[in-house]
C-alpha positions in Angstrom: -32.6 17.9 1.2 -30.4 19.9 3.6 -26.8 19.1 4.1 -25.5 18.4 7.6 -22.0 19.5 8.3 -20.5 16.3 9.4 -17.4 14.9 10.9 -14.2 14.9 8.8 -11.8 12.0 8.3 -8.5 11.6 6.6 -7.8 8.8 4.1 -4.7 6.6 4.4 -3.5 3.7 2.3 -5.0 0.3 3.3 -2.1 -1.6 1.9 0.9 -0.6 -0.1 0.0 -3.2 -2.8 -3.5 -2.0 -3.6 -5.3 1.2 -4.5 -7.7 0.8 -1.5 -8.0 3.5 1.0 -9.2 3.5 4.6 -10.6 6.0 7.1 -11.9 5.9 10.6 -15.7 5.8 11.2 -16.4 8.9 13.3 -17.7 8.1 16.8 -20.9 10.0 16.1 -21.7 7.6 13.3 -20.7 4.6 15.4 -23.2 5.7 18.1 -26.0 6.6 15.7 -25.7 3.3 13.8 -24.9 1.3 16.9 -21.8 -0.2 15.2 -19.6 -2.8 16.8 -16.2 -4.3 15.9 -16.8 -7.1 13.4 -19.9 -5.5 11.8 -19.9 -5.2 8.0 -20.9 -2.1 6.1 -22.5 -2.1 2.7 -21.8 1.1 0.8 -24.4 2.2 -1.8 -23.3 5.2 -3.9 -25.5 7.4 -6.1 -24.2 10.2 -8.4 -26.2 13.4 -8.0 -24.2 16.1 -9.7 -20.6 16.4 -11.0 -18.5 16.1 -7.8 -21.4 15.2 -5.6 -22.4 11.7 -4.5 -24.9 10.4 -2.0 -23.6 7.5 0.1 -25.9 5.2 2.0 -24.3 2.9 4.6 -26.1 -0.3 5.7 -24.9 -2.3 8.6 -24.8 -6.1 8.7 -24.2 -7.5 12.2 -21.9 -10.4 12.8 -24.3 -13.1 14.0 -23.4 -16.5 12.7 -20.4 -18.8 13.0 -19.6 -18.2 9.4 -19.3 -14.5 10.3 -22.4 -12.7 8.9 -26.1 -12.7 8.5 
């Protein structure tokens, strides 16, 4: 499998009280996945080699009054 040189993002603290980090989803990914504000993303991570992971992102659209499909 070839590697695409993708967009780069910078991580920042999500909250000062947690270890969570946040980043901006690059506009190329927003367009390709047709993302909208309020969509939820499911992250699936697979370890391939030391220091290398494969990340799959699955979108769940906000569609119901409770918030999600």
